[in-house]
C-alpha positions in Angstrom: 0.0 0.0 0.0 2.8 2.4 0.6 5.7 3.3 -1.7 7.7 5.4 0.7 8.4 5.1 4.4 5.8 6.9 6.6 3.7 7.8 3.5 0.4 6.2 4.6 -1.3 9.5 5.5 -2.4 12.4 3.3 -3.4 16.0 4.0 -2.9 17.0 7.6 -2.9 13.3 8.7 -6.7 12.8 8.4 -6.8 10.3 5.5 -5.1 7.0 4.7 -3.7 6.9 1.2 -3.3 3.9 -1.1 -0.6 4.8 -3.5 -1.3 1.7 -5.7 -4.8 2.8 -6.6 -4.9 6.5 -5.6 -7.7 5.9 -3.1 -8.1 7.9 0.1 -9.9 6.6 3.2 -11.2 8.3 6.4 -9.2 7.0 9.3 -12.0 6.5 11.8 -14.7 4.9 9.6 -12.5 3.5 6.8 -14.8 5.0 4.3 -13.3 5.6 0.8 -13.7 9.3 -0.1 -11.7 9.3 -3.3 -10.5 6.7 -5.9 -11.9 3.5 -7.5 -13.5 2.4 -4.2 -15.7 5.4 -3.7 -18.7 4.8 -1.4 -17.1 1.6 -0.1 -15.2 1.0 3.2 -12.1 -0.8 4.5 -12.8 -3.8 6.8 -11.7 -3.3 10.4 -9.5 -6.1 11.7 -8.3 -6.6 15.3 -4.6 -6.0 15.9 -2.4 -7.0 18.8 0.6 -4.9 19.9 3.4 -6.8 21.6 5.6 -5.4 24.4 8.4 -5.0 21.8 6.2 -2.7 19.7 5.5 -5.2 16.9 1.9 -5.4 15.6 0.2 -8.6 14.4 -3.1 -9.7 13.0 -4.7 -12.8 14.6 -4.3 -16.0 12.5 -8.1 -16.3 11.9 -8.2 -12.9 10.2 -4.9 -13.1 8.1 
């Protein structure tokens, strides 16, 4: 989804950017506000943050 390190956000940090498709998503709702997915939404998945700072997705979701 990202082509450059720390390039997931657009504007003043209020939108998630997909650089592969040019889509923009609202962070809180996951709603696509621009791009080929307009009027659709991202699917929220649970994440786990370990003590070492790493983040993982549970196996049943991945």
